[in-house]
Structure formats: structure tokens, C-alpha cells
NULO-314147 format. One record per residue (C-alpha): x negated, y negated, z negated. Coordinates in steps of 0.1 Angstrom, whole numbers, padded with zeros to 4 digits, always signed. Example, Ala and Ser with C-alpha at 12.3 -4.5 7.8 and 13.67 -1.06 7.14 Angstrom:
# NULO-314147
-0123+0045-0078-0137+0011-0071
END
This chain:
# NULO-314147
-0250+0093-0206-0225+0077-0231-0225+0044-0211-0217+0063-0179-0188+0081-0197-0174+0049-0210-0175+0033-0176-0158+0063-0160-0131+0061-0187-0126+0024-0181-0124+0029-0143-0098+0057-0150-0077+0033-0171-0079+0005-0144-0068+0030-0118-0038+0041-0139-0029+0004-0146-0031-0004-0109-0007+0023-0099+0016+0013-0128+0018-0023-0116+0022-0012-0080+0052+0009-0091+0066-0022-0109+0062-0041-0075+0081-0013-0057+0109-0013-0082+0112-0050-0080+0116-0049-0042+0144-0024-0045+0160-0043-0074+0164-0074-0050+0186-0052-0028+0207-0042-0058+0211-0078-0069+0217-0093-0035+0219-0070-0004+0221-0100+0019+0184-0109+0012+0161-0095+0040+0132-0073+0028+0110-0096+0049+0120-0125+0027+0109-0104-0003+0075-0096+0013+0071-0133+0023+0075-0144-0013+0051-0117-0024+0025-0129+0002+0029-0166-0009+0024-0157-0046-0007-0137-0038-0020-0164-0015-0015-0191-0041-0033-0171-0068-0063-0168-0045-0062-0203-0030-0057-0225-0060-0088-0214-0081-0109-0215-0049-0098-0250-0040-0104-0262-0075-0139-0249-0074-0145-0263-0040-0151-0228-0025-0123-0228+0001-0146-0222+0030-0161-0191+0014-0127-0174+0018-0130-0173+0056-0162-0151+0053-0180-0143+0086-0147-0145+0106-0154-0111+0122-0126-0095+0142-0122-0067+0116-0111-0093+0091-0083-0105+0114-0073-0069+0122-0073-0061+0085-0048-0090+0081-0027-0079+0110-0025-0042+0100-0022-0050+0063+0006-0075+0069+0024-0052+0092+0021-0024+0067+0035-0046+0039+0065-0057+0059+0073-0021+0070+0068-0008+0035+0092-0033+0019+0118-0026+0046+0115+0012+0039+0118+0007+0002+0152-0010+0006+0163+0015+0033+0155+0048+0016+0145+0040-0020+0112+0036-0039+0104+0074-0041+0107+0087-0005+0093+0055+0010+0062+0057-0012+0056+0094-0006+0059+0090+0032+0036+0060+0033+0011+0077+0011+0001+0100+0040-0020+0070+0052-0049+0089+0035-0044+0117+0060-0043+0092+0089-0076+0077+0076-0092+0111+0079-0079+0116+0115-0089+0080+0126-0124+0080+0111-0140+0095+0142-0123+0070+0164-0128+0038+0143-0159+0045+0123-0176+0073+0143-0175+0097+0113-0165+0133+0117-0142+0151+0092-0147+0185+0078-0126+0216+0087-0113+0217+0051-0101+0181+0053-0084+0187+0086-0067+0218+0072-0053+0198+0043-0041+0171+0067-0022+0197+0087-0006+0211+0055+0004+0175+0044+0021+0170+0078+0041+0201+0071+0052+0185+0038+0061+0154+0057+0082+0174+0082+0101+0190+0053+0107+0156+0036+0122+0141+0068+0160+0142+0073+0165+0174+0093+0195+0160+0113+0173+0132+0128+0206+0113+0134+0213+0098+0100+0206+0061+0092+0181+0074+0066+0159+0088+0093+0152+0052+0106+0140+0041+0072+0117+0072+0071+0102+0065+0105+0096+0029+0094+0078+0041+0063+0057+0065+0085+0047+0037+0109+0038+0016+0078+0015+0044+0067-0003+0044+0101-0007+0006+0098-0020+0011+0062-0046+0036+0075-0059+0011+0102-0059-0016+0075-0080+0005+0052-0105+0013+0079-0108-0024+0087-0115-0030+0050-0143-0005+0054-0158-0024+0084-0153-0059+0070-0164-0050+0035-0199-0044+0047-0205-0082+0052-0176-0098+0032-0165-0100-0004-0132-0084-0016-0117-0118-0022-0123-0127+0015-0107-0095+0026-0076-0101+0004-0074-0137+0017-0072-0126+0053-0045-0101+0044-0024-0129+0028-0032-0155+0054-0025-0134+0085+0006-0118+0068+0019-0153+0061+0016-0162+0098+0032-0129+0108+0062-0137+0086+0067-0171+0102+0067-0154+0136+0092-0128+0123+0115-0155+0110+0113-0174+0143+0123-0143+0162+0151-0133+0138+0165-0168+0138+0187-0174+0107+0171-0162+0075+0190-0159+0042+0172-0169+0011+0187-0160-0023+0207-0186-0043+0204-0168-0076+0174-0177-0098+0174-0141-0111+0167-0128-0076+0139-0154-0071+0125-0143-0105+0124-0106-0094+0108-0115-0060+0081-0136-0077+0075-0109-0102+0069-0085-0073+0041-0108-0061+0026-0111-0096+0027-0073-0102+0010-0066-0068-0017-0092-0075-0025-0077-0109-0025-0042-0093-0050-0054-0067-0073-0067-0094-0071-0035-0114-0076-0013-0083-0107-0034-0073-0121-0030-0108-0114+0008-0107-0133+0012-0074-0163-0008-0088-0166+0014-0119-0153+0049-0111-0160+0073-0082-0139+0064-0051-0126+0100-0048-0113+0099-0084-0096+0065-0079-0080+0077-0046-0067+0108-0062-0052+0089-0091-0035+0068-0065-0009+0095-0061+0004+0087-0095+0022+0058-0078+0047+0079-0058+0053+0100-0090+0060+0069-0110+0083+0055-0083+0103+0088-0083+0107+0085-0121+0118+0049-0119+0142+0058-0090+0159+0084-0112+0160+0064-0144+0169+0029-0130+0188+0036-0098+0200+0072-0102+0183+0082-0070+0178+0120-0072+0157+0138-0046+0173+0167-0027+0157+0202-0031+0142+0199+0004+0128+0164-0002+0113+0175-0035+0094+0204-0018+0081+0180+0009+0070+0154-0017+0053+0182-0038+0032+0193-0007+0022+0157+0001+0013+0151-0035-0010+0182-0038-0027+0175-0004-0031+0138-0013-0048+0146-0046-0073+0170-0029-0081+0151+0003-0104+0124-0014-0127+0152-0027-0131+0168+0007-0160+0147+0020-0161+0135+0056-0193+0143+0074-0218+0114+0075-0202+0100+0044-0167+0089+0043-0159+0052+0038-0151+0042+0003-0120+0021+0010-0091+0012-0012-0062+0027+0007-0038+0006-0014-0054-0027-0009-0028-0036+0018+0001-0040-0007
END
């Protein structure tokens, strides 16, 4: 009993550390815009992907285990990479467009989309209670959105929402691919496919501006390191603690980003936005404990970033 309690406490700590480092990543992404507004958020996400890819590739190549990273090459692995890479790019764009707090709260509704998409993707039905909580969270999302729907801010909010949909599909692909592949393989496909997606994006955009300041490069590389450490901590948390508890603790991230936004960037939420965020937060904490019929997939809904 004592061993189980210690393991649960350790998983709890890992989950908190994961969200803390994810919040450091988010702050770093926004800090790049503060230091050099000319740098595209896609450049920032590109550097983050390369850092993560190198951290995975180098040890594997040294050990001669490069082939293992490709796993069974199932279509769900490639789709995990596509949706995960798309979610990352959209998330980084929204962070710089509307700030670390609102972007994170909006994208955090991916947990609600997972519930709605489970019957379609995994053939699992959700309970009436879970569906009710999802509807309430959508009300919170409506309140959070800019009521004018004409402001430039609305575009950033929509991008964050689309990123949340991509994140939901990515998590469901993790649930599928994870049955026959290791976590390191799943992360590798995310990085590899995201790397290719960035190259296509740069080819379409044409001229891409990279920073000239070493301080900006340092912040971008730090974002990659923070996210990699966060992924490791999140994986350890899911191995030790109940998935529902880890998912609920995941909503510490948006709260931390709100705090950093106020302390570091003087970004205060409006009264309307605060109400919307509060509703999303409460629903998000409860949804992991409302079991989906036929057993819900134990997926890391933050593994995409």
C-alpha cells in the first residue's frame, strides 16, 4: 500500500513538472515575438522540432537503433505525425497572435473533441455525463471568444481552436499506434513528419526570416529543450499515475500560462474571457474522470507539443 502511495505521489510530481516545463515552452514562444516580431512562429516551431528530433536521433544512432524508431510504419503513426505537426504549428501561431493564456485555454478543449471523436475513430461510445460536460465547455469557449467576430484577435482564436481539433486527432492516433509501437517511436514520427511539414510550409511561403540575434536563437532552442523535458515527464507520469489524474492535472498548464502572461507580459484577461476560461478549466478537470463506455483510451493529450 505504501509503495502504491509513493508511486502515485511520484506520478503526481512528474505531471506537475510536465505542465511547468510546457508552460516554460509557451512563454519562450511568446518571448520570441517580444524580442523580434519579424520572426515567424513557424520558424520557432521548426527549431523546436529540430531540437526534439536531435535529442531522439543522436542517442539512437549512437546505439545503432535507428531502424527501431520507424516502428511498424502503420498509417496511424504517419497520421499522428501529420496531426501532431499541424497542431504544433497552429498552436505556436496562436500563442504569438493572442498570447500564452487564451491560446492555451482554447486549445485545451482538445480533450472535449477527443470525447466526441472516440465513436468515430476508436468505436467507443461516450457517457451522457461526458457529453453534458462537453456541451458546457463549448459554452465556455463561446464566452471566451471575441464577441465582435471581426477583430484580428478572433483569427488567432480560430487558429487555436483548429489546433485543438488537430491535437484531438493526434491523441487518438497515439491511442491507435501505441498498441503496437513504443512511445519513442510515436514521438519520432511526430518530429519527423513535422519537420517535413515545415519544409513544405517554407517552400509555400517563400522568403523566411531567421533571427540574427543570438538571444532569440537561445530562446527558441530553450523552447525545444523545455518541450522535450516536458514530454519525458509527461510520459513518466502516465506510466506511474492513473491516466485520469494526469489528464486532470494537465489543466494546470493554462493556469500557469495565465500567471506568466500577467507577470511577464502584463496580459490581463477581460472579465468575459476570465469567465470563459473558468468554465473550460472546471469542465476540463472533470472530463477525464467521466469514463467513456467500453473503456476510454489512455492517451497523452499533450504529447503533440
